[in-house]
C-alpha positions in Angstrom: 19.5 -9.1 -45.8 18.9 -11.4 -42.7 22.2 -11.8 -41.9 22.2 -7.5 -41.8 19.8 -7.8 -39.5 21.2 -10.2 -37.5 24.1 -7.6 -37.6 22.0 -5.3 -36.7 20.5 -6.7 -33.5 23.6 -8.1 -32.3 25.2 -4.8 -32.7 22.1 -3.3 -30.3 22.3 -5.8 -27.6 25.9 -5.8 -26.7 25.6 -1.6 -27.0 22.4 -1.7 -24.1 24.0 -4.6 -22.4 27.8 -3.3 -21.8 28.4 -2.0 -18.4 28.8 2.2 -18.6 32.1 4.0 -19.3 33.6 5.4 -16.9 31.7 9.3 -18.2 29.1 7.9 -17.3 29.5 6.2 -14.7 31.1 9.6 -13.7 28.0 11.9 -15.1 25.8 9.4 -13.7 27.0 9.6 -10.0 27.3 13.1 -10.4 23.9 14.2 -10.6 22.4 11.8 -8.1 24.3 14.5 -5.8 23.8 18.0 -4.8 25.9 20.3 -5.0 27.1 22.0 -1.5 27.4 25.6 -2.9 25.0 25.3 -5.7 22.3 23.7 -3.3 19.4 23.5 -5.8 21.9 22.1 -8.5 23.5 18.9 -9.1 27.4 17.7 -8.2 26.6 17.5 -12.3 24.9 20.4 -13.6 26.9 23.4 -10.9 29.4 25.1 -12.5 31.3 25.9 -8.4 34.7 25.0 -8.3 33.9 23.0 -5.4 31.6 20.7 -7.9 34.4 21.1 -10.7 36.4 19.5 -7.2 33.6 16.6 -6.6 33.1 15.9 -10.4 36.3 14.7 -10.3 37.2 12.9 -7.4 34.0 10.9 -8.5 36.2 9.9 -11.2 39.0 9.5 -10.3 36.3 7.0 -7.5 36.0 5.4 -10.7 39.1 4.5 -11.8 39.5 3.3 -8.9 37.5 0.8 -9.6 34.7 1.4 -6.4 30.9 0.2 -7.0 28.2 3.3 -7.7 27.1 3.3 -4.3 30.9 3.6 -2.8 31.4 6.6 -4.6 27.4 7.6 -3.1 28.1 5.9 0.7 31.8 8.0 0.3 30.0 11.7 -0.1 27.1 10.8 2.3 29.4 9.7 4.6 31.1 13.1 4.7 28.0 15.6 4.2 25.0 13.1 5.7 22.0 12.5 3.0 21.5 15.7 2.8 24.0 15.1 -0.5 21.6 13.1 -1.5 19.6 15.5 -4.6 16.7 12.0 -3.6 17.0 11.1 -0.6 15.1 7.7 0.5 12.4 7.6 2.4 12.8 7.9 6.4 10.4 9.5 9.6 12.0 12.5 9.5 11.0 13.2 5.4 7.0 11.0 6.3 5.4 14.9 6.8 7.0 16.3 3.7 5.3 13.0 1.5 2.6 13.1 3.8 1.3 17.1 3.6 1.1 17.8 -0.2 -1.9 15.0 -0.1 -3.2 16.7 3.0 -3.7 20.4 1.5 -5.1 18.9 -2.0 -8.0 17.0 0.9 -8.2 20.0 2.6 -8.6 21.4 -0.3 -11.8 19.5 -2.0 -13.3 19.3 1.4 -13.6 22.8 1.8 -14.3 23.6 -1.9 -16.9 20.7 -1.4 -18.5 22.3 1.8 -18.4 25.9 -0.3 -21.3 24.5 -3.3 -23.1 22.3 -0.8 -25.4 24.8 0.7 -25.6 27.1 -2.2 -27.1 23.9 -3.9 -29.7 23.4 -1.2 -30.5 27.1 -1.3 -31.0 27.2 -4.4 -33.6 24.0 -5.0 -35.4 24.9 -1.1 -35.9 28.8 -2.4 -39.4 28.6 -4.6 -40.2 31.1 -7.2 
């Protein structure tokens, strides 16, 4: 029984620490890139011909031995950071990151302002 547990542990550790297969790397990279045709879908999910060609290009670059970052940099050099589905934060994207918090804060402030006067009127009016 102990031997079986050790064998299962070794296999599990081997599977978890093994480098991803080329097909898996291709899918991981394609999932990070925006389809230039569909724009709202990743290259992995898009059925367009352009996305198919990009997946093939990613697969060939993986087969050549390029790193994930080198492949992503290749597409960023050609399309700009727009091609990334999750672009890194930058000064130009800061308003997009801060705007939802500001809208929520203003909404809460307005709600608070409408609730507070009603309570004051109820307490002040004699019956």
